[in-house]
C-alpha positions in Angstrom: 16.6 13.4 38.8 19.2 12.5 36.0 18.9 9.3 34.2 22.3 7.8 33.4 22.7 7.3 29.5 19.6 9.5 28.8 21.5 11.9 26.6 23.1 9.1 24.6 19.6 7.5 24.2 18.2 10.8 23.1 20.9 11.3 20.4 20.5 7.7 19.1 16.7 8.2 18.9 17.1 11.5 17.2 19.8 10.1 14.7 17.2 7.2 13.9 14.4 9.4 13.4 16.5 11.6 11.0 17.5 8.5 9.1 14.0 7.3 8.9 12.8 10.8 7.5 15.5 10.8 4.9 14.7 7.3 3.8 11.0 8.4 3.5 12.1 11.2 1.3 14.2 8.8 -0.8 11.3 6.6 -1.4 9.1 9.4 -2.5 11.7 10.8 -4.8 12.5 7.3 -6.2 8.9 7.0 -7.3 9.0 10.3 -9.0 12.1 9.5 -10.7 10.8 6.3 -11.9 7.9 7.9 -13.7 10.0 10.7 -14.7 9.1 14.3 -13.5 8.8 15.4 -17.0 5.8 12.9 -17.4 4.1 14.0 -14.4 3.9 17.7 -15.4 2.9 19.3 -12.1 0.9 22.6 -12.5 0.2 25.5 -10.3 -3.2 24.2 -9.4 -1.6 21.0 -8.1 0.4 22.9 -5.3 -2.2 22.5 -2.5 -3.0 18.8 -3.1 0.7 18.1 -3.5 1.7 19.7 -0.2 -1.3 18.0 1.7 0.0 14.6 0.1 3.4 15.2 1.2 2.4 16.0 4.7 0.1 12.9 4.8 3.1 10.7 3.6 5.3 12.3 6.0 2.9 11.6 8.9 2.8 8.1 7.9 6.6 7.9 7.8 6.7 9.5 11.3 4.3 7.0 12.6 6.6 4.1 11.8 4.7 2.8 8.6 6.9 0.1 7.0 9.2 0.9 4.1 7.0 -1.4 1.8 3.8 0.6 2.6 5.6 3.8 2.1 6.7 2.9 -1.3 3.1 1.9 -2.1 1.9 5.3 -0.8 4.6 7.1 -3.0 3.4 5.0 -6.0 -0.2 5.9 -5.5 0.8 9.6 -5.2 2.6 9.3 -8.7 -0.4 7.2 -10.1 -2.9 9.8 -9.2 -0.8 12.3 -11.2 -0.4 9.9 -14.0 -4.0 9.1 -14.2 -5.0 13.0 -13.9 -6.9 12.2 -10.7 -4.6 14.1 -8.5 -6.7 15.0 -5.5 -5.8 14.8 -1.9 -9.0 13.0 -0.9 -8.3 10.2 -3.2 -4.8 9.9 -1.9 -6.1 10.1 1.7 -8.5 7.2 1.1 -5.7 5.0 -0.3 -3.2 6.0 2.4 -5.6 5.3 5.1 -5.7 1.6 3.7 -2.2 1.1 2.5 -0.4 2.2 5.6 -2.1 -0.4 7.8 -1.4 -3.4 5.7 0.9 -6.1 6.9 3.6 -7.7 4.6 1.4 -10.9 4.1 -1.8 -8.8 3.5 0.3 -6.9 0.7 1.4 -10.2 -0.7 -2.1 -11.8 -0.6 -3.7 -8.7 -2.4 -0.9 -8.8 -5.0 -1.6 -12.5 -5.7 -5.2 -12.0 -5.7 -4.9 -9.1 -8.1 -2.7 -11.0 -10.4 -4.9 -14.2 -10.2 -8.0 -12.4 -11.3 -6.2 -10.1 -13.7 -4.8 -13.0 -15.5 -8.1 -14.9 -15.2 -10.7 -12.5 -16.3 -14.2 -13.8 -15.7 -13.0 -16.7 -13.6 -14.6 -16.2 -10.3 -13.2 -19.2 -8.6 -11.9 -18.5 -5.2 -10.9 -22.1 -4.4 -8.7 -22.1 -7.5 -7.1 -18.8 -6.2 -6.6 -20.3 -2.9 -4.9 -23.4 -4.6 -2.6 -20.9 -6.5 -1.4 -19.7 -3.0 -0.4 -23.0 -1.8 3.4 -22.4 -2.0 3.0 -19.0 -0.3 0.3 -19.4 2.4 -1.5 -22.4 4.0 -5.2 -22.4 3.5 -6.1 -21.3 6.9 -3.5 -18.4 6.9 -4.9 -17.5 3.6 -8.6 -17.5 4.9 -7.5 -15.5 7.9 -5.8 -12.9 5.7 -9.0 -12.6 3.5 -11.2 -12.1 6.5 -8.9 -9.6 7.8 -8.7 -7.7 4.5 -12.5 -7.2 4.6 -11.8 -4.1 6.6 -10.2 -2.4 3.6 -13.1 -2.7 1.3 -10.9 -4.5 -1.4 -12.5 -7.8 -0.7 -16.2 -8.8 -0.8 -17.6 -11.7 1.0 -19.6 -14.3 -0.9 -21.6 -17.0 1.0 -20.7 -20.3 -0.3 -21.5 -23.9 0.7 -19.5 -24.7 3.9 -18.1 -21.2 4.5 -17.3 -17.8 3.1 -15.5 -17.1 -0.3 -14.2 -13.8 -1.2 -14.0 -11.9 -4.4 -11.9 -8.8 -5.3 -13.9 -5.5 -5.0 -13.3 -2.8 -7.6 -11.3 -0.9 -5.0 -8.6 -3.7 -5.2 -8.0 -3.0 -8.9 -8.1 0.7 -8.4 -5.5 0.8 -5.7 -3.2 -1.9 -7.3 -3.4 0.0 -10.6 -2.5 3.4 -9.0 0.3 1.8 -7.0 1.6 -0.1 -10.0 1.4 -3.3 -7.9 2.6 -6.1 -10.2 1.7 -9.6 -9.4 5.3 -10.8 -9.1 6.0 -10.1 -5.5 7.8 -12.8 -3.5 
């Protein structure tokens, strides 16, 4: 049995796949260029971890991970090298979290990281929610916080009338590795 147009569809899918693969490679190369290859100083001992990271990054790209998430993965890879903690296991842990985040979850985490970074010692979740008023409605922000519990980047805190959330150390660790700046829109 021959499906009419199947070869045209097959060529289109292959072209789209190739385009996506090239885009992922460009994302990774851009992160390396931004840091400067001379600043990263890869050594022979890094080869195995680097290959594993590239394979994991490629797997995420092949699985259809969003461009924004791939950028974060590439930035984490560079951040691990910059911080001299270049180990595949650390990258894998970050990749497992970052590739599953939605655009709104990334924006929420970005804003939370920025709020608590700019207000050290201020554990006022309600003030943080108020700071999101132009970005998210309260119910949407609450739903995002609850959903982000799965990442280990937020900690639940019992409060009168509900649950508040606080950033876990994992939030700062990942945001710093990925150089997430609290300026996203």
